C-alpha positions as CSV (number, residue, x, y, z in Angstrom):
1,X,141.3,250.9,71.7
2,X,142.6,253.4,74.2
3,X,146.4,253.7,74.6
4,X,147.9,251.8,77.5
5,X,151.3,251.7,79.2
6,X,151.9,248.3,77.5
7,X,151.6,249.6,74.0
8,X,155.3,250.2,73.4
9,X,156.0,246.5,73.7
10,X,155.1,244.1,71.0
11,X,153.0,241.1,72.2
12,X,152.4,237.7,70.7
13,X,148.9,236.8,71.7
14,X,149.0,233.3,73.0
15,X,145.7,233.0,74.9
16,X,142.4,234.8,75.3
17,X,142.0,236.4,78.8
18,X,141.0,237.2,81.3
19,X,141.4,233.9,83.2
20,X,138.6,233.3,85.6
21,X,138.5,233.8,89.4
22,X,136.7,231.1,91.2
23,X,135.7,230.7,94.9
24,X,136.7,227.5,96.7
25,X,133.5,226.7,98.5
26,X,134.1,223.1,99.3
27,X,137.6,223.7,100.6
28,X,136.3,226.6,102.7
29,X,133.8,224.1,104.3
30,X,136.6,221.6,105.0
31,X,138.8,224.3,106.6
32,X,136.0,226.2,108.4
33,X,137.5,225.6,111.9
34,X,140.6,227.7,111.0
35,X,139.3,230.2,108.5
36,X,138.2,232.9,110.9
37,X,136.0,234.3,108.2
38,X,138.5,234.1,105.4
39,X,137.2,233.6,101.8
40,X,139.4,231.6,99.4
41,X,139.6,232.3,95.7
42,X,141.8,231.0,92.8
43,X,142.9,232.8,89.7
44,X,142.9,230.1,87.0
45,X,146.2,230.9,85.2
46,X,146.5,227.2,84.8
47,X,144.1,227.6,81.9
48,X,145.3,228.8,78.6
49,X,144.7,228.5,74.9
50,X,147.7,226.5,73.9
51,X,150.3,224.0,75.3
52,X,148.3,222.8,78.3
53,X,148.1,226.3,79.8
54,X,150.0,227.9,82.6
55,X,151.4,231.2,83.9
56,X,154.4,231.2,81.6
57,X,152.1,232.1,78.7
58,X,151.7,235.6,80.0
59,X,155.4,236.1,80.2
60,X,156.1,234.4,76.8
61,X,153.6,236.8,75.1
62,X,156.1,239.7,75.6
63,X,159.3,237.6,75.0
64,X,158.0,236.1,71.8
65,X,156.7,239.5,70.7
66,X,160.3,240.7,71.1
67,X,161.6,237.6,69.3
68,X,159.3,238.2,66.3
69,X,160.3,241.9,66.2
70,X,163.9,240.8,66.0
71,X,163.2,238.4,63.1
72,X,164.0,235.2,65.1
73,X,163.8,231.9,63.3
74,X,164.4,229.6,66.3
75,X,163.8,229.8,70.1
76,X,166.5,228.4,72.3
77,X,165.7,227.5,75.9
78,X,167.4,225.6,78.7
79,X,166.2,224.5,82.1
80,X,165.3,221.5,84.3
81,X,163.8,218.5,82.7
82,X,160.2,219.1,83.6
83,X,160.3,222.8,82.9
84,X,156.9,224.3,82.3
85,X,158.4,227.3,80.5
86,X,160.2,225.0,78.1
87,X,156.9,223.1,77.3
88,X,155.0,226.3,76.7
89,X,157.9,227.8,74.7
90,X,157.6,224.8,72.4
91,X,153.9,225.3,72.1
92,X,154.3,229.0,71.4
93,X,156.9,228.4,68.8
94,X,154.5,226.0,67.1
95,X,151.8,228.6,67.1
96,X,154.1,231.2,65.6
97,X,155.9,229.0,63.1
98,X,159.3,229.1,64.8
99,X,161.7,226.3,65.4
100,X,162.4,225.5,69.0
101,X,165.6,223.9,70.6
102,X,165.4,222.9,74.2
103,X,168.3,221.7,76.4
104,X,167.0,220.2,79.6
105,X,168.8,218.5,82.5
106,X,167.4,216.1,85.2
107,X,167.2,217.2,88.8
108,X,168.4,215.0,91.6
109,X,166.5,211.8,91.7
110,X,164.8,212.2,88.4
111,X,164.9,209.0,86.2
112,X,162.7,206.7,84.3
113,X,159.3,208.2,83.4
114,X,160.5,211.7,84.4
115,X,163.0,211.6,81.5
116,X,160.4,211.1,78.8
117,X,156.9,212.0,80.2
118,X,155.0,215.1,81.2
119,X,156.5,218.3,79.9
120,X,159.3,216.5,78.0
121,X,156.7,214.5,76.1
122,X,154.6,217.5,75.3
123,X,157.6,219.6,74.2
124,X,158.5,217.0,71.6
125,X,154.8,216.7,70.5
126,X,154.8,220.4,69.8
127,X,157.8,219.9,67.5
128,X,160.7,221.1,69.7
129,X,164.0,219.3,69.5
130,X,164.6,218.3,73.1
131,X,168.1,217.3,74.1
132,X,168.6,215.8,77.6
133,X,171.7,217.3,79.0
134,X,173.8,215.7,81.8
135,X,173.5,218.7,84.0
136,X,173.2,222.5,84.1
137,X,176.9,222.9,83.3
138,X,176.2,221.7,79.7
139,X,173.8,224.5,79.0
140,X,176.2,227.1,77.6
141,X,177.6,224.6,75.0
142,X,174.0,223.6,74.0
143,X,173.1,227.2,73.5
144,X,176.1,227.9,71.4
145,X,175.4,225.0,69.1
146,X,171.5,225.2,69.0
147,X,171.1,228.0,66.4
148,X,172.8,226.0,63.6
149,X,173.2,229.1,61.5
150,X,169.6,230.4,62.1
151,X,168.7,233.7,63.8
152,X,168.0,232.6,67.3
153,X,166.3,234.1,70.3
154,X,167.5,232.8,73.7
155,X,164.8,232.7,76.4
156,X,165.9,233.8,79.8
157,X,165.8,231.2,82.6
158,X,162.3,230.5,83.7
159,X,161.2,232.9,80.9
160,X,161.9,235.6,83.5
161,X,163.1,239.1,82.7
162,X,161.8,242.7,83.2
163,X,160.1,242.5,79.8
164,X,158.4,239.2,80.6
165,X,157.3,240.5,84.0
166,X,155.0,242.9,82.0
167,X,152.7,239.9,81.6
168,X,152.0,239.8,85.3
169,X,151.8,243.5,85.6
170,X,149.0,243.3,83.1
171,X,147.5,240.4,85.2
172,X,147.4,242.7,88.3
173,X,145.3,245.2,86.3
174,X,143.1,242.3,85.2
175,X,142.6,241.2,88.8
176,X,141.6,244.7,89.7
177,X,139.0,244.7,87.0
178,X,137.7,241.4,88.2
179,X,137.5,242.7,91.8
180,X,135.2,245.4,90.6
181,X,133.0,242.9,88.7
182,X,132.9,240.6,91.8
183,X,132.2,243.5,94.2
184,X,135.1,242.7,96.5
185,X,138.7,243.6,97.2
186,X,141.5,241.1,97.8
187,X,143.5,241.5,101.0
188,X,146.3,239.2,99.8
189,X,147.4,237.7,96.5
190,X,149.5,234.6,96.8
191,X,151.8,233.1,94.2
192,X,154.8,230.8,93.9
193,X,158.2,232.4,93.5
194,X,160.7,230.6,91.3
195,X,162.6,232.8,88.9
196,X,160.7,235.7,90.5
197,X,159.2,237.5,87.5
198,X,155.6,236.6,88.1
199,X,155.6,238.0,91.6
200,X,157.6,241.0,90.5
201,X,155.1,241.7,87.7
202,X,152.2,241.6,90.1
203,X,154.0,243.9,92.5
204,X,154.7,246.4,89.6
205,X,151.2,246.2,88.3
206,X,149.5,246.8,91.7
207,X,152.0,249.6,92.4
208,X,150.5,251.4,89.4
209,X,147.2,251.2,91.3
210,X,148.8,252.5,94.6
211,X,148.4,249.1,96.3
212,X,151.6,248.0,98.1
213,X,152.5,244.9,100.1
214,X,149.5,243.0,98.6
215,X,151.4,240.2,97.0
216,X,152.8,237.3,99.0
217,X,155.3,235.0,97.4
218,X,156.4,231.6,98.6
219,X,159.8,230.6,97.3
220,X,160.3,227.3,95.6
221,X,163.9,227.9,94.5
222,X,166.1,230.4,96.4
223,X,166.3,231.3,100.1
224,X,164.3,234.4,101.1
225,X,167.0,237.0,100.9
226,X,168.0,236.0,97.4
227,X,164.4,235.6,96.2
228,X,163.6,239.0,97.7
229,X,166.5,240.7,96.0
230,X,165.7,239.1,92.6
231,X,162.0,240.1,93.0
232,X,162.8,243.6,93.9
233,X,165.2,244.1,91.0
234,X,162.7,242.7,88.5
235,X,159.8,244.6,90.0
236,X,161.7,247.9,89.8
237,X,162.8,247.3,86.2
238,X,159.2,246.3,85.1
239,X,157.8,249.3,86.9
240,X,160.3,251.5,85.0
241,X,159.2,250.0,81.7
242,X,155.6,251.0,82.5
243,X,156.7,254.5,83.5
244,X,155.3,254.0,87.0
245,X,155.5,256.8,89.5
246,X,157.2,256.5,92.9
247,X,159.7,253.8,93.9
248,X,159.2,250.1,94.7
249,X,161.1,249.4,97.9
250,X,162.2,246.3,99.8
251,X,159.3,246.8,102.1
252,X,157.0,246.0,99.2
253,X,158.5,242.5,98.7
254,X,157.1,239.6,100.7
255,X,158.7,236.2,100.1
256,X,158.5,233.2,102.5
257,X,161.0,230.4,102.0
258,X,159.7,228.1,104.8
259,X,157.9,225.7,102.4
260,X,160.4,225.0,99.7
261,X,161.8,221.9,101.4
262,X,165.1,220.3,100.6
263,X,165.4,222.0,97.2
264,X,163.9,223.0,93.8
265,X,161.9,220.2,92.3
266,X,161.9,218.1,95.5
267,X,158.5,217.3,97.0
268,X,157.7,217.8,100.7
269,X,155.0,216.2,102.9
270,X,153.3,219.6,103.2
271,X,153.2,220.2,99.4
272,X,151.8,216.7,98.7
273,X,149.2,217.2,101.4
274,X,148.2,220.5,99.8
275,X,148.1,219.0,96.4
276,X,145.8,216.1,97.5
277,X,143.6,218.5,99.5
278,X,142.8,220.8,96.6
279,X,142.4,217.9,94.2
280,X,140.0,216.0,96.4
281,X,137.8,218.9,97.5
282,X,137.8,221.1,94.3
283,X,139.0,218.9,91.4
284,X,141.8,221.3,90.8
285,X,145.4,220.3,90.1
286,X,148.5,221.9,91.7
287,X,151.9,221.0,90.4
288,X,154.5,219.4,92.7
289,X,157.3,221.9,91.9
290,X,155.7,225.4,92.2
291,X,152.0,225.8,93.2
292,X,151.7,222.9,95.7
293,X,154.5,224.5,97.8
294,X,152.9,227.9,97.6
295,X,149.5,226.5,98.5
296,X,151.1,224.7,101.5
297,X,152.3,228.2,102.6
298,X,148.8,229.6,102.2
299,X,147.3,226.8,104.3
300,X,149.9,227.6,107.0
301,X,148.8,231.3,106.9
302,X,145.2,230.2,107.4
303,X,146.2,228.3,110.6
304,X,148.1,231.3,112.0
305,X,145.8,232.6,114.8
306,X,147.5,236.1,114.6
307,X,146.4,236.8,111.0
308,X,143.5,239.2,110.4
309,X,139.9,238.0,110.3
310,X,137.6,238.0,107.3
311,X,140.3,238.2,104.6
312,X,139.7,237.8,100.9
313,X,142.6,235.6,99.7
314,X,143.4,235.0,96.1
315,X,145.7,232.2,95.1
316,X,147.2,232.4,91.6
317,X,147.1,228.9,90.1
318,X,150.2,228.9,87.8
319,X,149.6,225.6,86.1
320,X,152.2,222.9,85.6
321,X,149.8,220.0,85.5
322,X,151.9,217.9,83.0
323,X,154.8,217.8,85.5
324,X,152.6,215.6,87.8
325,X,153.3,212.7,85.4
326,X,157.0,212.9,86.2
327,X,156.4,212.6,90.0
328,X,154.1,209.5,90.1
329,X,156.1,207.6,92.7
330,X,156.2,210.7,95.0
331,X,152.5,211.2,94.7
332,X,151.8,207.7,96.0
333,X,148.8,207.1,93.8
């Protein structure tokens, strides 16, 4: 195979790509009065070979490649209770024969089924030892004790780092290849921004192709200035790992925080409407924490009469379906 910019970094293959791009014909018909010629597509990163799929697999490929290179025996991760990255870390550890220790804390209002269902249940099924922590302040103590004399590899929050962002830089190149096969070019690529590495990786990857300001993020965690700063730092560092030319600047970073609602993991009326809309018109599942809020932002963009006509819009479906089972009361089903 020809050499690539990614070759210096060991990779644990966790799924077979590329993930498909699909057009949302029925949703387009339902939204026709506001589309102004826009065409809607989804990149199905909710699909994947292990663990129930999801965007974190692209990031974990590089992190676990690094872990294996260092001779790790156990993965250690912490995060909120219904963490998608924790669930997929557990699945990846099972695939690679590693132990996995997860310390997870409930978010405000999480109780009952949310403590044992969804991502928590699956993490345990994959063989991880899941300890429910009282809150985030207990994470350092958990990390210190989790290794139990074994060589450990600590996963960064949200599986996000310059190294893991390489997964989404590679995804940008994958999208460009798919554009060629489809005979079109996307005017905007939309993704949820939580710990920022997925958007940062896309920005770095498209920068290699000379395409700037293409990626639109919708923050589900931090306010826009913080999310933009985090994304810029990660995009620059990822771009440097790939020996990219030129500089990624603040002007290349687009993050909208208008749809995150009262806080991380808290549903909004708009995100629930978006979730139901896509489920009932296309049979596709958004998650209540990340992608539903980003899709709500995309729907607001479609209703903006000042936006360009005839856009090709690509929404990156990042997965997280198991988390739906921890939000049954909020979904009202």
